[in-house]
C-alpha positions, 0 to 999 in steps of 0.5 A, spaced: 346 767 591 339 772 591 338 776 598 332 773 603 328 780 605 323 778 611 318 783 613 317 781 620 308 784 621 307 784 629 299 783 629 294 788 630 291 790 637 287 785 642 283 785 648 289 782 651 294 786 649 290 793 651 288 789 659 296 787 659 294 780 659 298 775 657 297 770 651 292 767 648 292 765 641 284 766 640 283 773 642 282 777 635 283 783 634 279 789 637 275 794 633 281 799 633 286 793 631 282 791 625 280 798 623 288 800 624 290 794 620 285 795 614 288 803 614 296 800 614 292 795 607 290 801 604 296 806 605 298 802 599 304 797 597 309 804 595 309 808 600 312 808 607 309 803 612 306 798 608 309 791 608 310 791 600 310 785 596 310 778 597 312 772 595 309 768 602 306 769 607 306 766 615 303 768 620 302 764 628 297 760 629 293 766 632 286 768 631 289 775 632 295 774 626 290 771 621 287 777 622 292 781 621 294 778 615 288 778 612 286 785 613 292 787 609 290 782 603 294 777 605 292 768 605 297 766 610 300 759 613 300 759 620 307 757 621 308 753 629 314 757 630 312 763 630 307 762 635 307 767 641 310 765 648 308 759 652 305 763 657 304 757 661 299 758 668 299 766 666 296 766 660 290 769 660 292 774 666 294 780 667 300 783 668 298 786 675 295 780 677 301 776 676 304 782 680 300 781 686 299 774 686 306 772 684 312 778 685 318 775 686 316 768 679 315 775 675 321 779 676 325 772 676 322 772 669 323 779 667 331 778 669 332 772 667 331 770 660 333 763 662 327 761 667 320 760 666 316 760 673 310 760 670 311 753 668 311 756 660 317 756 655 323 761 658 325 767 652 332 763 650 327 757 649 322 762 645 329 764 641 331 758 639 325 757 636 324 763 632 331 763 630 331 757 629 326 759 625 329 765 622 336 762 619 331 757 616 329 762 611 335 765 610 338 764 602 330 762 600 331 769 595 324 769 597 320 776 600 317 774 606 311 777 610 311 774 617 305 776 621 306 774 628 306 776 635 311 783 639 314 777 644 316 773 639 319 780 633 323 783 640 327 775 640 328 775 632 331 781 632 336 779 637 337 773 634 338 776 626 344 781 630 346 776 635 345 780 640 345 776 648 338 774 649 338 780 654 336 784 649 330 784 647 327 788 653 330 793 650 326 792 643 319 795 643 315 794 637 308 795 638 303 793 634 302 794 626 310 795 627 314 793 620 321 789 621 325 789 616 331 784 614 335 781 609 338 775 609 345 775 605 348 769 605 348 766 613 347 774 615 340 777 616 341 785 616 336 790 620 334 793 613 331 801 617 327 806 612 
């Protein structure tokens, strides 16, 4: 059986990210994010840091993910399972605003991944959604690049390594970070190079 190669690429910087705001599918790359994505593309497929050659490119429906894929010279198919977490009432609000208005709810959300005090999606539900998509890629024997959100990549890593969901907070994913997973049989392996 041929292994599946999956590259999870975090989209470039957006204005909302720089302001520590919760989600927003309509937020495109800011100027610095676009420049950084274009620089990554110009690194060339054989060089460290470039996402590599692909058979299939998919992305979150978010504008920033689609723009990042385009800047990398890829034409993605939109995959709803790679959407960012649904932050409910917090969407578009800054972390500071939520901390000032709803400190208890923010503490609850940060400490209990099964909760969604904002009325959106819990981190546990996000992991189930992303994990289902991830498991569906096993056995495909393709080279896949998936451009998505840092939180989606964090929970994907936790799922791939069968870690407790609460460990997602210990995985940092910066804009344009690339996480390499290789699927062998029914399990994923994290590949560092």
